[in-house]
N, C-alpha and C positions, 0 to 999 in steps of 0.2 A: 587415589581419591582427590588429593589436592590438585593434581594435574588436570583431572577431568573437570573440576570446578573452574579452573582457570580457562580451559577451552570453552566451557559453556558461557562464562562471563564475557569472553572476547567475541563471541558470536552474536551478541545482542547489538542492535542498531543504536539504541539509546541506553548506554551503559552508565553506571554510577562510578565516579572517580573518588577514591578515598585518599585524602591528603592528610598526612601526619603532621600535626603542629603541636609541639610541646606535649607529646604523648596523648593528644586528643584527636580523635578521628572526626573529620567534618565531611559529610557526604554532599557532594555538589553534582548536579545534573550536567552532563555534557551537552554542548550545543548540538542541534540537529545536523546530521550529515547529508550531503547531497548524494546523487547516484554514484558519483565517482569516489565517494568515501572521504572527500576532503571536507574540512570544517566549513560550515556556512557562515561562521562569524569568528571574530578574534578569540583566541584562547585567553583564559584567565591568567594574569600574572601571579606567580606564586613565590613565596619566600620561605626559607627554611625556618625562620624564627620571627614572624611578623610582630610579636609583642615584646621582643627583646631589644629592637631598635626600630627607628622610624623607617617605614617603607618608602620606596621611590614611587611617585605618582605615575600611574599609567597615562599615556597620551590620550586626549579626548578624541582625536581624529580616528584612532584605531578601534573605537568602540561605538558602533552604531546602536547597540542594544545593551541593556543592563545585564551584567554577568551573572546575576542571581536569578531574576525572573524572566530574562530574555525579552523584556518589553522594549520596543523600539523608541528611541529618543526623538522628540519633535519639539515644537514650540510649547506644548503643554507639559510633556514629560522631559524634565531637564536632567542634565548630568550632574552627579555629585561624586566626590572622591571620598572613599573610606580612609580615614587617617591612620588606620592600623595596617591594613594590607595594601593600600594604594590603588585598589580597583575602582572602576567606574560603575556606579550603581545609580538607581533611581531613588527618589525621595521615599517611596513606599518600602524599599528594601534597606533604608538607612534612616528610620524615623527618630532615633534617639541620639543624644549627645552625651559625652562622658568626660570625666576629668582625666586627661591623658598627659598630665604633667611629667610623668616618668619618661615619656617619649620626647620631652622637650617643648611641648605645646603649652600655651597659656590660654585660659578660658575654656569654655565647653567646646568639644570637638566631635565631629560626626564619626560614627562607626556603623558598618553594615551589620545585618542580622546574623551573618555567619561568624563575624569576628567578636561580636558582643558576648557570645557564649564563652569565649576564651579569656575574657578579661578577668583579672583577679577581683575579688569582692570590693577591695578598697578603691579600685579604679571606677567602680560603677556609681560611687557617690558623686553628687554634683560638685563642680569646682567652686571652691570658696577661698576667700582671703584667710590669712592666718587668724585674724580677729574673729571672723565668722566661724571658722573651724573650732576655735576654743569655746565660743559661745554654744555651739552645737554639742560639744562634749559636756559642758556644764549642764545643758538641758537634759542630756541623757542621764547624767549622774543624779539629777534631782528625782528622776523617776525610779531610781534604784532603791530597793527596800533597806539596804544596809547603809551604814555611815560611810560617806565617801572619804577616801584617804586613810592614813594611819592615825589611830587615836593617840593623842598625847596627854590630854587632861580631861577630867570629867568632874562636874560639880553642879550643885543647885545654884543657879544665877537668876537674879531678878532682871529681866529684859524689859526695857522701857522704850516706847516709841514716842518721842516728844511731839511729833507732828500730829499723831492721832490721840495723844493723851491717854494711852493705855499702857499697862504694865502687868507682868505676871512672872511668878517664880517658877522656872522650868528647869528640868534636867538638861544641861548644856554640855556639849563635847567640843573640845578644840582639837582639830586634826591638822595634818600638814598641808591642807589645802583650803580649809574653811572653818567657820564656827557654825555649828548646827545645834538645834535644840528640839526637844520632843514635846509635842502637845499630847493631851490624853488620847487623841485619835491616831497619833503616829508622828514620825519625824517631819520637821518643817520642809516644805518643798522649795523654799527660797532661803537657803542659808546665806551667811556673809562670806562670799568668796574672796580670797586674798587678792586675786588679780583685779578686783573691782574697787579696792579700798584706796582712798586718796588721803585720808587723815585719821590718825589715832591720837586722842588727846585725853590726858589725865584730868578728871574733873575735880574742882575744889569744892567738895561737898562734905557734909558730916559723914555720909556713908561712902566707903571706898568704891570708886567707879571710874570707868573711862568710856569715852564716846568714840564710836566708829562711824565715819562718814564714807559712804561708797556710792558708786554710780553704776549699778547693774543695768543690763539691757532688759527691756520689757517685751511684751508680746509683739510689738511693732518693730523690734530690733533697735529702737532708740533708747539711749541711756537716760535714766532719771535719778534724781537724788534720793538717797535713803540714809536716814540717821537713826542709829540705835545706841542706847546706853546700857552697859553691862554693870550691874551693881552686885558687890560681893559682901559677904558677911564679915570678913576680916581684911585688914590691910595686907597681910601676908599673901592671902589668896589673890588679891588684886595685883600685887607686884609679881607674883608667880605667873599669872596669865599674861600680863603685859610683857614680861621678859621672855616668855616662851613664844609669843607672837612676833617679837621683834626680828628674829633672823629670817623670817619668811617675807618681809616687806622691804621695799627700798628705804634707804636712810632718809630720803626726803619726806617720806610719809610719816616716819616716827620722830621727826624733829620736834623738840620742845619749843624752839624759837620759831615763830612764823617766818616764812620765806618772803623775799621781796623781788619783784620783777618789774621791768620797764616794758610796757606794751605800746607799740606804735600802730596806730590806725590810719589807714590811707583812705580818706573819703572820696578820692577821685579815681581810684583804680577800678578797672573792669567795668562792671555795670553800676558802680557807685553804691554798693550795698554793704560795704565793710562796717559802717556804724551800726547797722541793724544786726549784722552777724555778731559784733561784739556785745550788743545788748542781750543777745540770746544765749551767750556763753559766759557772761560775767559772773553769774552765780556759781559756776564751777570753781573759780578762783577764790571767791569769798568762802565757800564751803570747805575749801582745802587749806584755809588759813594762809593765803598768799596775799600780801599787800602789793597792790598794783599802782605804779606811777604811769598814768595814761598820757601819751603824747600823740596829738593829732597832727600829722604832717601837713605842711602848707605849700611846699614847693618841691620840685625835683632835687634830690640830694639832701633834703632836710634830715632824714634819718642818719645818713652817713656823717654829716657834720656833727650831729648830736652825739653819736656813739664815739666818734673820734676824740671828742673833748670831754666826755662825761667822767665823773668819778665813780669807779666800780666798787668802791669800798662799801660792803654790806649788800651788794646786789648779787643775787643768785642766778639771774638769767634775764635775757631779753627775748621778746617775741614780736611778731608782726601779724596784723590782721589785714591781709592784702594778698595780692598775687606774688609773683616772684620778683617784682621790681623792688619793693621795700626790703625784702630779704637780701637781695643783692647789695643794697646800701648798708644793711647791718653787717654783713660779712666783710665788706671792704672797709667799713668804719673800724671794725675790730683790727683788721690786718694792717691798717695805716698807723696804728698806735706804736709808740716805742716799746711798750710793755705787752705787745701782742701775744707773745708766747704764754705769758702768765695769764692774761685775760682769756685767751682761747682755751686754756686747760681748765680754768676754774669756773667759767660762766657757760651755761647751757643756752642754746638758741632754740626757740620754738616757732612754729608757723601755724597759723590758723587760716585756711584757704579762704580768700575773699576777692580774688581777681579773675582774670581771663584764663591764664595758663595753668597755674597751680601744679607745675610739673614735680617739684620736690615733695609736695604733700602727697601726690599719687605714689611716688617712689617709697615714701615712708608709710604708706597704707593708712593715711589719716585724711582722706578726701572729705569726710564729713566734718564740719566745724566743731560739733560737740565731741566727736572722737579726738580731734586735735587738741581741744582744751583739756580733755581727760588725760591725754598723753603728757601734756605739760604739767598737770597737777600730780600725776604719778611720779614724774621726775626720772623715769627710765630713759636712757640715752643710747645712741649708736654713734660711733665716730664716722666722720665724713671726710673724704679726700677733697682737696681743692686743686684747681688748675691755676698756676701762676702765669699770667700773660704779660710779656714785655715787648716793647717796640724799640729796638736798638737804633733804628734809622730815624725815628721821630725826635722832635725837639720841643720842649715845653717853652711856650712863649714868655712865661714869666721868669724862669730860671736859666733858660738856654741849655739845660741838660735834658737827657732823655726823661720822658714822663715816668711817674711812679708806677710800679707794677699794678696790674688789675687782677683780682682773684675771682675765679668763676666756680660756682658750685653746681652749675647745671650743664652748660655747653658753650662752645665757641663755634660760631657759624660763619660761613661765607657761601654766597651763591643763592640757590633757590630757597633754602630755609630762611635765610636772612631777608630775602626779598618778601616772602610771604609774611614774615613777622612784622616788618616795619611798614610795608605798603598796605597792610590790613588795619592799620590804626584808624583809618576813616570809618571802619565798621565796628569800632569798639563797643558801640551800643548793643551789638548782637551777642556779647559775651564770648564764650569759647567757640561759637560757630563762625566767628570772624576768620579764624584760621582756615576753615574749610572753604569759605568764599574766596579768600585770598589765594589759596592753592589752585582753585579752578581757574581764576583769572590768570595766574602766572603760567599754568600749564598750557593755556591756549596761546600764550605768547612767550614761548620758552627762550631763556637766555643761556648763553654759555660764556664762561670766563676763562681767560688764559692765566695760568698760574703755575707756581713751582712749589711742590710739597716735599719736605724732607722729614724723616721720622726715624726714631730709634725703636726697633721692634723688641718685644719681650718674647723671644722665640720659645722659651720653655714654660711660658705661662700656660696653665691648663685651658685657657680659652683663646690661645693664639689662633691665627687664621688657618693654619695648616692642620689643626687638630680635628678629628672626626666629630661630626655634629652630635652624635649620641653621647659623647664623653663630656659635653659642656653642661654647666650647671647655672641655675638662676640664683640671684641674690635673695637670701631670706633674712636680711638685716641682722638682728642680734644673734641669730642662730646660724649664721652663714659660716661654713667651714673655710671658705676661700678668704673671707675678710678677717677671720680670727687667727689664721696660721700664716707663718712666713713662707714665702714661695721657695721651692727648691731649685728654681731656674736662675735667671740673671739676678744678681744682687741689686735690688731696687735702690739701695742706699749708696751704691758705688757712684763715683763721678761719671758724668756723661762724657762720651767721646767728643772730639771736636766736630763741629757741625759739618765740616767737609767730609767726614766719614759716615754721615747718616745716609740712609737710603733716600734716593731722590726720584721723584716723579714729576716731569714737566709735561703738561698736556692742557687740553681744554676741559674744564670741569663744569658740571651742572651744579654740584654742591660739594662742599667740604665741611664736615661736622666733627669736632672733637668733643666727645660726650664724657661727662663725669659720672652721670647716672643714666638709667635706661630711659626714663620718661622725660621728654622735653616739655610736654604739657600733659594735661589730664587724659588726652586721647592720642598721643603720639609717642609710641615706643620705638625710638630710633635705634637704640643699642640694646637688644634683649639680653645680652650676656654681660652687661656692665655691672660692677659691684661698687657699693658705696665706699668701701675701704680696702681695695686691693692694690692701691698704689699705682694704678695704671690709667691711661686714657684710652677710650674706645674710639678709634679713628675710622670714620665712615667716608668713603669717597665714591662719587658717581661721576664718571668721565663723560665727555661730550659725545661719545659714540653711541649712546643709548637713544632710543626713540621714545615717543610719547606713550606708547602702549606699556613699555617697561615702567615708566615713571607713574603712570596711572595705577598700574597694579601694585607698585610699591606703596603709594600713598593710600590706596584702598585698604591695604593690610597693615598699616602702621599701628592701628589701634591695639592689635594683639602681638605685634612684633614679628608677624609671619614673614614680612618682606626681608628681614635680615636673619630669618630663622630657618625656614624650610625651602623657600623657592630660590632666592637669589644665591644663597651660599651653596646650593646644590646644582646650580646651572653653570656649566663649564665656562661659558663666555659671558657671564653676567656682568653688567656695568657696576653692580653694587659690590664694593670692596669693603671688607671689615677687618681691621687690624687692632691688636692690643699693643700699645706703645708706651714708652716712658716719657717721651717728649716728641714734639713735632714743631716744625716751622712752616709758615705759609707766607708766600710772597706773591703779591698780585702783579701780573705782567700786563695789566690793562688798566684803563682809567675807570671803568665801570665797576659796580658792585659795592657791597656794604659789609664791613666787619661787624659782627654782633657778638656780644658777651652777655649771656643770660637775658636776652631780650633788650639789652641796652646798646645803642650805637657807639662804636669806637670813633673818636674824632679823627685821628690820623689814619689815613688809608694808604699804608705802605707795606710794611712787613711786620709779622708778629711771630714771636717764639713762645711756645707754650710748654710748660714743664709740670709734671704731676707733683703735688705736695701731699704725701701720704698722711692720713689721720690728723688733720689740722684742727677741726672743730668738732663739737659734740652737739648733736641734734636730738630733741625730744621725739620719741616715737613709741 
């Protein structure tokens, strides 16, 4: 009987093909066949496990029609690639985008109607940042009829809202995630979530009480200030609740002594809106009991001079309201000090984006100024590597010795990236769009530079160039496993070999970029697999053999990191090279070009040696 059914099925002219994918059968109609029995169109590319690893994209030229609906492609019906199976489909057969981060993509990605049925439920949710994901979980928990989290304490507490002037004694529960109370009609929909709290202060009143200040997100996803006072009947009950709450919050939130921070505001950076940004977030610091010493920069290098000479006694942190320029000065001001190790370990650094690039703010997922101020108020930190750049062949005019090392937290550039960065200064009034205009101008007049690059590869690092793409991971900051554990490969603390033993590449280059983080600016993801604290430098090379079409495609996809993620690294002869290294040196063999460090021009244009400095500073995030 089975044999008869097989014969009957094979005799049909338009048969159904059943493809087994992860134990799910997906029926696909075969293309119409001509009189000779040959296929009238290209066959669908199939994969044994399309949702287990990223599929190879099918070539556009081989697919004149959509593989799902067989509609011909033309000027109106455009080709699209399904990111799951790699097939070429039309827009009507791939109308939805999904969170395919497990396949190594960032952002929302397209999937065809055939593959979207196979996606796990958690993949079908929209792509969100970690902050937005946590907020969505909180919103879901508020709608739950039961108390969120594990109950720890329960008592009748008088809850007072000083802003509204109302108070009521309600049944209140302290859980391991929030403080929630019950009204006559049911549990409160807006409890005090621990992750939103910036300050807990014991009140000096006749009645035992403490005040909780938080900044939860509202309906518009913007944070707003919320102050509630919890009054107890006895001193013992107040102390018990305060002590039980303490382990779930950062030490900076529970401090009895107010914190002190020095904040640098650059009124000339980017579109010159830093003073307005500071005015919009200043209330977060005052509500968090942070005493602020405000410094308004007046000239280039002002912040670096100030930090290098200031007394850090009693100072808990420094912060900038600007782009990456003032932050560069703060980092180098700290690292120039004789007590830099002590200061770097004890003082946190915060950044409130207010410039053109804002690359580190994007990396730390605090692109919104209010979110950045909230991160500083919370006091939670992540360690950040630095890149130490030295110029052994340069001479300081004042001392006659080699200049002092320069420390980079973002990237060290030469070639196209530096050209775009510095030559677009004339378009600074355009904000972040100046980089796009500068890139277009430079691509129309492409330059190539002769140079020699030497580097020490980290061969056993999980993100080394030879490792398959599906095994690579993205940095998740404080929860990143790569940043938190020591690597099993090369000992990153071992002495570097002599430079003569480093790998050497001498060629014409379009660009050379040594990345400390993924994002060079808020919309340029040059090194998608960079980690903030893995002790490595992500070295990106583009040689002179590439053409403009390759570069245009690379710059077009930089916003999501696709250029270094799916296309270039999967193309056999791609000009885009990506290496994980412990150190590298760059020697210019031509007179043209600019060395750039974090958007700042290097005076001496000869040779630079760059070495990774693991976990040197602490950043608020």
